[in-house]
C-alpha atoms as one frame of an Amber mdcrd trajectory, in Angstrom:
protein
  11.212 -48.638   9.531   7.482 -49.246   8.949   6.000 -52.676   9.973   4.235
 -52.600   6.626   7.720 -52.964   5.052   8.077 -56.482   6.356   5.059 -57.792
   4.470   6.450 -59.639   0.890   9.966 -58.544   1.444  10.960 -61.926   0.795
   9.752 -60.975  -2.900  11.845 -57.684  -2.940  14.902 -59.323  -1.250  15.787
 -56.415   0.849  17.993 -57.499   3.501  15.890 -56.393   6.524  18.156 -57.861
  10.060  16.991 -58.529  13.411  18.155 -60.083  16.620  16.810 -63.350  17.719
  14.956 -64.277  21.405  17.893 -64.909  23.975  21.072 -63.729  22.581  22.418
 -59.955  22.953  19.165 -57.764  22.970  18.473 -59.492  26.585  18.381 -56.648
  29.067  16.941 -52.866  28.792  20.278 -51.845  28.322  21.289 -54.274  25.533
  17.965 -53.104  23.688  18.716 -49.475  23.940  22.176 -50.132  22.756  20.961
 -51.886  20.114  18.291 -49.150  18.908  20.716 -46.215  19.454  23.980 -47.675
  18.064  23.846 -50.818  16.239  21.442 -48.987  13.872  21.874 -51.584  10.779
  19.696 -53.762  12.966  16.008 -52.957  11.979  13.911 -55.542  14.353  15.081
 -55.996  17.939  13.667 -59.225  19.519  13.885 -59.730  23.437  14.073 -62.647
  25.307  10.816 -64.815  26.372   9.408 -63.514  29.113   6.769 -65.220  31.344
   3.922 -64.098  33.812   6.062 -65.330  36.625   9.799 -65.165  37.114  11.646
 -68.181  36.046  15.334 -68.866  37.195  15.826 -71.138  34.088  18.967 -73.596
  34.362  21.997 -73.485  36.289  25.622 -73.017  34.420  27.056 -74.292  31.989
  23.977 -72.953  30.007  25.986 -72.994  26.672  28.602 -75.007  24.888  30.344
 -75.408  21.411  31.553 -78.484  20.098  33.366 -76.709  17.368  33.855 -73.110
  16.200  30.564 -71.602  15.000  28.529 -74.619  16.435  26.804 -74.395  19.641
  24.270 -76.376  22.386  22.609 -74.269  24.969  20.016 -74.699  27.586  19.214
 -71.468  29.308  15.617 -72.609  30.480  13.946 -69.490  29.460  15.302 -67.502
  32.354  13.686 -64.097  32.653  12.479 -61.815  35.456   8.615 -62.203  35.008
   6.190 -59.831  33.509   6.118 -57.298  36.711   9.707 -56.792  36.550  10.134
 -56.409  32.664   7.011 -54.354  31.762   8.138 -51.161  33.254  11.329 -51.162
  31.520   9.768 -52.168  27.997   7.315 -49.106  28.815  10.336 -46.975  29.655
  12.072 -47.948  26.438   9.258 -47.250  24.339   8.324 -44.062  25.897  11.937
 -42.737  24.938  10.865 -43.550  21.416  12.576 -46.243  19.339  14.042 -46.158
  16.027  13.873 -50.299  15.510  10.806 -52.397  15.429  10.177 -54.212  18.715
   9.439 -58.080  18.855   8.834 -59.050  22.272   9.071 -62.824  22.614   6.417
 -64.516  25.040   6.305 -67.937  26.905   3.730 -69.539  28.562   2.344 -73.131
  29.133  -1.485 -72.510  28.683  -3.439 -70.282  26.705  -4.609 -68.226  29.773
  -1.125 -67.180  30.549  -0.685 -66.190  27.193  -3.507 -64.307  26.663  -2.122
 -62.214  30.117   1.086 -61.676  28.366  -0.429 -60.514  24.945  -2.579 -58.255
  26.893   0.058 -56.726  29.097   2.862 -56.190  26.098   0.772 -55.297  23.356
   0.761 -51.540  23.639   4.604 -51.672  23.692   5.244 -54.226  20.802   5.235
 -53.958  17.151   5.304 -57.748  17.206   4.531 -60.413  19.595   6.761 -63.479
  19.121   5.111 -66.510  21.085   7.436 -69.087  21.671   5.823 -72.161  20.719
   9.651 -73.978  20.004  11.927 -74.007  22.950  13.303 -77.937  22.973  14.825
 -77.606  26.742  11.798 -75.881  28.157   9.797 -77.584  31.017   7.069 -79.927
  30.422   4.163 -77.655  28.915   6.370 -75.143  27.330   8.031 -74.117  24.028
   8.424 -77.128  21.813   5.621 -79.228  23.559   3.043 -76.676  22.082   4.451
 -76.150  18.627   5.224 -79.861  17.743   1.313 -80.556  17.642  -0.563 -78.930
  15.113  -3.946 -79.129  17.019  -2.461 -77.750  20.116  -0.555 -74.945  18.612
  -3.663 -73.839  16.679  -5.974 -74.120  19.432  -3.406 -71.735  21.638  -3.646
 -69.033  18.680  -7.348 -69.292  18.058  -7.651 -68.872  21.964  -5.315 -66.019
  21.962  -6.958 -63.960  18.949 -10.684 -64.304  20.034  -9.899 -63.589  23.369
  -8.002 -60.179  22.410  -9.811 -58.925  19.544  -8.203 -55.460  19.572  -4.740
 -56.430  19.678  -2.503 -53.898  17.535   0.902 -55.714  17.598   1.464 -58.532
  14.687   1.110 -62.361  16.605   4.123 -64.703  15.189   4.405 -67.931  16.350
   7.764 -69.111  16.657   7.851 -72.779  15.635  10.521 -75.625  16.329  11.992
 -77.365  13.542  11.919 -80.822  15.382   8.882 -81.692  13.604   7.832 -84.104
  10.694   5.712 -81.120   8.807   6.612 -77.700  10.017   4.564 -76.562   7.013
   1.439 -77.671   8.198   1.777 -76.147  11.707   2.584 -73.082  10.172  -0.639
 -73.419   7.915  -2.786 -74.099  10.861  -1.676 -71.190  13.249  -1.778 -68.691
  10.208  -5.498 -69.852   9.639  -6.212 -69.734  13.534  -5.373 -66.053  13.172
  -1.458 -65.613  13.575   0.150 -62.766  11.274   3.409 -64.728  10.654   5.660
 -67.293  11.637   9.651 -66.991  13.530  11.727 -70.129  12.404  13.791 -71.935
  13.355  14.348 -72.320  17.251  17.669 -74.452  17.769  17.364 -77.800  16.984
  17.554 -81.058  18.831  17.778 -81.387  22.205  20.920 -83.384  21.895  23.590
 -84.329  24.704  26.656 -82.582  24.563  29.779 -84.340  26.444  32.974 -82.861
  27.423  35.864 -84.674  25.567  38.353 -85.200  28.706  35.676 -86.353  31.317
  33.253 -87.815  29.061  30.626 -85.971  31.383  27.565 -83.768  29.857  28.299
 -80.302  29.870  25.084 -78.567  30.337  23.202 -78.469  33.470  19.488 -79.347
  33.439  16.707 -81.687  34.239  17.254 -83.108  30.583  20.292 -85.022  31.810
  22.626 -82.288  30.037  20.586 -82.262  26.582  20.186 -78.990  24.897  19.205
 -77.249  21.700  21.928 -76.931  18.541  22.481 -73.221  16.946  24.894 -71.926
  15.124  25.957 -72.599  11.565  25.546 -76.286  11.757  21.663 -75.493  11.877
  21.545 -73.635   8.813  20.303 -75.976   6.210  17.688 -77.479   8.482  16.452
 -73.485   8.891  16.572 -72.910   4.960  14.930 -76.288   4.463  12.132 -75.306
   7.158  11.534 -71.494   5.992  10.965 -72.896   2.370   8.418 -75.589   3.686
   6.605 -72.758   5.527   6.521 -70.285   2.709   4.924 -72.978   0.348   2.362
 -73.775   2.927   1.409 -70.276   3.868   1.769 -68.266   0.683   3.452 -64.946
   0.221   1.084 -62.932   2.644   2.289 -64.187   6.006   5.462 -62.905   7.319
   8.519 -65.081   7.870  10.926 -64.038  10.424  13.952 -66.251   9.403  16.895
 -67.363  11.436  19.353 -70.192  12.279  22.989 -70.389  11.758  23.232 -66.956
   9.683  26.712 -65.815  10.033  27.693 -64.454   6.762  26.065 -62.141   4.033
  25.713 -65.362   1.885  23.547 -66.475   4.799  21.342 -63.552   4.546  20.859
 -63.849   0.737  19.965 -67.533   1.326  17.221 -66.792   3.723  15.552 -64.254
   1.755  15.416 -66.749  -1.355  14.043 -69.632   1.055  11.288 -67.168   1.500
  12.101 -65.169   4.838  11.116 -61.426   5.200  13.612 -60.644   7.979  16.759
 -62.407   8.740  17.850 -63.116  12.459  21.326 -63.056  13.628  22.079 -64.973
  16.922  24.853 -67.327  18.382  27.138 -65.544  15.565  27.219 -62.610  18.008
  29.545 -64.406  20.279  32.097 -64.332  17.681  32.454 -60.604  17.337  33.768
 -57.934  19.735  30.873 -55.817  21.000  32.721 -52.443  19.708  31.971 -54.096
  15.935  28.496 -55.270  16.018  27.501 -52.402  14.410  30.112 -52.883  11.540
  29.370 -56.798  11.055  25.533 -56.060  10.832  26.327 -53.312   8.403  28.571
 -55.607   6.212  26.032 -58.510   6.784  23.175 -56.397   5.225  25.657 -54.510
   2.122  27.345 -57.882   1.450  30.852 -57.150   2.753  33.463 -59.343   4.090
  32.709 -60.278   7.869  35.511 -62.586   8.043  38.094 -60.274  10.060  35.414
 -59.734  12.721  34.550 -63.400  13.356  36.582 -65.159  15.864  37.968 -68.665
  14.971  38.821 -69.526  18.484  36.720 -72.173  20.285  36.117 -69.989  23.522
  34.164 -72.875  25.098  36.664 -75.472  25.293  37.788 -77.026  28.912  41.089
 -77.786  30.347  41.373 -80.100  32.974  43.696 -79.453  36.267  44.809 -81.600
  39.355  44.135 -79.812  42.571  47.591 -79.230  44.173  46.573 -77.541  47.512
  43.650 -76.176  49.358  44.187 -73.414  52.178  41.334 -72.478  54.244  40.836
 -69.279  55.813  37.962 -68.517  58.506  35.917 -71.296  56.734  34.495 -69.538
  54.288  37.522 -68.219  51.906  39.726 -70.842  50.200  42.956 -70.661  48.304
  43.036 -73.349  45.958  45.904 -74.159  43.636  45.901 -76.277  40.743  48.199
 -77.797  37.942  49.125 -75.701  35.217  48.988 -71.923  34.545  47.489 -69.040
  32.461  48.598 -65.966  30.991  45.915 -64.012  32.560  45.669 -60.040  32.692
  43.760 -57.532  34.933  40.583 -57.505  33.085  40.261 -61.073  32.208  38.654
 -64.057  34.012  38.081 -67.861  33.962  35.187 -69.979  34.646  35.482 -73.083
  36.936  33.623 -76.397  36.110  32.927 -79.325  38.515  30.901 -81.929  36.181
  27.371 -82.282  37.208  28.019 -79.717  39.833  27.787 -76.262  37.684  30.612
 -73.750  36.740  31.059 -69.929  38.069  33.457 -67.135  36.727  36.288 -66.569
  38.928  39.352 -63.900  38.991  42.616 -65.706  38.327  44.672 -64.307  41.469
  48.069 -66.078  40.329  48.972 -67.321  36.933  51.691 -69.862  37.981  51.097
 -71.767  39.939  47.068 -71.189  38.723  45.827 -69.848  41.926  42.090 -68.981
  42.602  40.454 -67.104  45.895  37.392 -68.574  46.626  34.416 -67.397  48.848
  31.719 -69.757  49.764  28.451 -68.071  48.416  26.177 -70.985  46.895  25.554
 -74.339  45.597  28.581 -74.505  43.197  31.029 -72.644  45.672  29.910 -75.356
  48.371  30.956 -78.057  45.808  34.122 -76.374  45.219  34.943 -76.406  48.365
  34.362 -80.455  48.652  37.162 -81.200  46.396  40.407 -82.943  47.459  43.990
 -82.560  46.551  44.628 -84.761  43.757  41.035 -84.350  42.202  40.491 -83.062
  38.658  38.554 -80.009  37.961  38.084 -77.967  34.678  38.685 -74.518  33.612
  37.783 -72.546  30.479  38.654 -69.206  29.348  40.261 -66.587  29.332  37.480
 -64.047  28.872  37.339 -60.265  29.022  39.994 -58.294  27.591  43.183 -56.980
  29.121  43.008 -53.640  30.960  43.268 -50.369  29.143  45.209 -47.870  31.454
  47.362 -44.419  31.487  50.457 -45.188  33.357  50.992 -43.189  36.396  54.175
 -42.450  39.129  51.857 -43.824  41.929  48.900 -46.143  41.989  46.235 -46.648
  45.199  44.860 -50.044  45.004  41.655 -50.730  47.083  39.927 -53.903  47.315
  36.828 -55.226  49.399  36.452 -59.104  50.164  37.677 -61.755  47.609  37.808
 -58.233  45.146  41.745 -58.633  46.564  41.881 -61.717  44.093  42.366 -59.308
  41.359  45.210 -57.070  43.053  47.993 -59.482  42.228  47.741 -59.548  38.353
  47.248 -55.384  38.828  50.111 -55.578  41.081  52.200 -57.282  38.280  51.462
 -54.968  35.818  51.964 -52.028  37.364  55.367 -53.374  38.803  56.493 -53.712
  35.040  55.739 -49.756  34.850  57.586 -48.918  38.240  54.872 -47.739  39.897
  54.876 -47.010  43.487  51.996 -48.879  45.004  49.782 -48.561  48.122  47.771
 -51.531  48.476  44.654 -51.403  50.768  42.523 -54.422  51.527  38.798 -54.652
  53.401  38.128 -57.590  55.277  34.403 -58.467  56.139  35.865 -60.120  58.955
  39.196 -60.439  61.227  41.383 -63.288  60.123  42.226 -65.922  62.083  45.752
 -65.878  60.523  47.529 -63.947  57.577  45.298 -62.278  55.051  45.172 -65.249
  51.886  46.957 -63.096  49.639  49.014 -60.761  52.312  52.368 -62.122  51.230
  52.166 -61.760  47.420  50.371 -58.263  47.968  53.159 -57.176  50.045  55.649
 -57.732  47.220  54.174 -54.944  45.183  54.248 -52.206  47.879  52.922 -50.879
  50.911  49.771 -53.110  52.376  47.055 -52.673  54.789  44.346 -54.969  55.908
  41.698 -53.340  57.310  38.483 -55.308  59.159  35.117 -53.866  58.623  34.302
 -54.526  62.266  30.807 -53.877  61.697  31.158 -51.014  59.250  31.251 -52.186
  55.937  33.782 -50.632  53.442  35.592 -49.503  56.517  38.777 -49.417  54.498
  37.729 -46.345  52.856  38.036 -44.439  56.226  41.802 -44.766  55.691  41.989
 -42.827  52.518  42.918 -38.881  52.511  43.620 -36.444  49.888  47.300 -37.255
  51.089  47.031 -40.951  49.575  46.261 -39.015  46.065  48.893 -36.276  45.573
  50.987 -36.221  42.658  50.629 -38.312  39.526  48.195 -41.081  40.950  45.706
 -43.627  39.719  43.189 -45.740  41.555  42.345 -48.951  41.032  38.954 -50.641
  43.145  37.867 -54.252  43.123  35.268 -55.300  45.583  30.828 -55.269  45.694
  29.446 -52.660  43.608  28.162 -50.007  46.352  31.561 -50.132  47.827  33.270
 -49.367  44.695  30.751 -46.756  44.037  31.571 -45.115  47.467  35.490 -45.482
  46.857  35.017 -43.837  43.388  33.029 -40.887  44.631  35.266 -40.354  47.709
  38.148 -40.176  45.422  36.765 -37.936  42.718  35.747 -35.748  45.888  39.160
 -35.564  46.889  40.405 -34.224  43.562  41.173 -37.362  41.754  40.099 -37.333
  37.977  37.501 -39.619  37.298  39.307 -40.818  34.317  42.103 -41.916  36.479
  39.959 -43.885  38.669  39.438 -47.819  37.393  36.551 -50.021  38.792  36.569
 -53.745  37.896  33.018 -54.723  36.865  33.086 -58.286  37.654  29.144 -58.536
  36.759  27.545 -61.806  36.637  28.179 -63.860  33.596  26.921 -67.087  32.522
  28.054 -67.473  29.220  31.405 -65.630  28.920  30.940 -64.984  25.141  28.595
 -61.931  24.821  25.603 -64.173  23.892  23.162 -63.943  27.500  23.680 -60.226
  28.129  23.955 -61.083  31.830  26.827 -59.204  32.758  25.842 -55.704  30.642
  27.271 -52.715  32.479  26.477 -49.502  31.063  25.629 -50.676  27.780  29.435
 -52.730  27.641  29.938 -56.281  28.017  32.812 -56.864  30.588  32.947 -60.776
  29.463  34.226 -59.530  25.907  35.617 -55.997  26.730  37.085 -56.637  29.798
  36.206 -56.093  33.658  37.989 -52.534  33.883  36.178 -49.438  33.426  37.067
 -45.924  34.232  34.772 -44.055  36.934  34.114 -41.529  33.771  33.053 -44.094
  31.578  30.766 -45.899  33.910  29.036 -42.302  35.021  28.582 -41.412  31.641
  26.811 -44.540  30.479  24.672 -44.741  33.400  26.068 -47.936  34.503  24.488
 -49.841  37.711  27.388 -50.605  40.225
């Protein structure tokens, strides 16, 4: 698509679709996925990049008071200019079908100028974030809420870099009295267009059982609102902007777009392109192309939209805690889950945060937790009788080919996934050989030894100074006959195990790896867990070694 196609498209009302900053196309793999396979998307928008890395806010970063409506507080999490620039350069070097809109964030004109100069050679559009409602002081909405400040920033940027080739787009916040006058001011200062709207708010979101704030940030849990409930505000803002700036400037419209009628309404309001963001969390990634195609052609997307609120919390009482070597804990909670291999849940402690965990046992609900950081430190501090919360399930049940025998290999707390695999394979009548690598010798029985022994032969192998020593126990005899392998653990350990098994003669399509990547949202919105162009939080954590190699996944 040519960039000129955007100009005055609101008059032609041709549906030009885009992703929005911070949703889905947040990483190199996902940008490439959309460019190559989600071909109904015309504009790919990155997350907001800054000069230096920003860790953003700790989880939870997203909540959902009701289906289709979201609160979020990512906090401009990004790896910084020096990390992302080589990746953007590589993406453009390989050629792109879609237009690339690179979002940028800074707290002063000088940093914006640095970013614009750095990214301009690789962008079709540069979208300056003057709009984030939950950013730190000096960033986001603190710029876009003041006409004089916004105008001065744009003027400084355009005057300092007159050789810019990419269009300069200013993303504005709706949380102002007169968005039209701010839009006109930045256009008069030299911007080529406006992106609107960013999230509404911030507002406070509380969890109904505990009454505690959900989002974890320095604003006391306040976050921006996105999804269907901001759509009318988005349309009002776009109408006001178009009236103020006239037909010539480009408007990238977004905000609560979920169905084809929303696309039509955006174009009629004056938008030249229509961005789709949080609605993608309600659609399986394998259906994203179908969804965008229907959004463009006016088809029925209802069958693709989940009507389940995947972000609701369930309270549980801590029934027992069992410590192992001081750094590993087995915690048992009231209630139960119907978790399958390939699925997982989040544990949330109000005011402390949340993290994803594999379910070790469904009934009684049991988790294996290793002390790793601030959140697990807090989790180790809960007492029997305390209330903690879960949300989920996430992922999808493992898809696999039945076999007569199975070799189950785990490293560290990866063993937490094995009981569910064992239950599934036991239903198939599969003969199981279970090998568990331990980072250190246990001061007693391995935490899950009893349950694992109930599924087949069991062997625990301490590393004793050599990480992955458990792999030394595997020979060609272990994979004779109709055998599959299931591997869970650290990425490098799984890669080494899969390579070993393939070299011993096992088919790479019979080797299954659990890709438990870092995930912050669990609903396919943040993109943190991307693995070979797939999202384990939606598609399930298990992939064949063949699939991972074919897609160049990083373990």
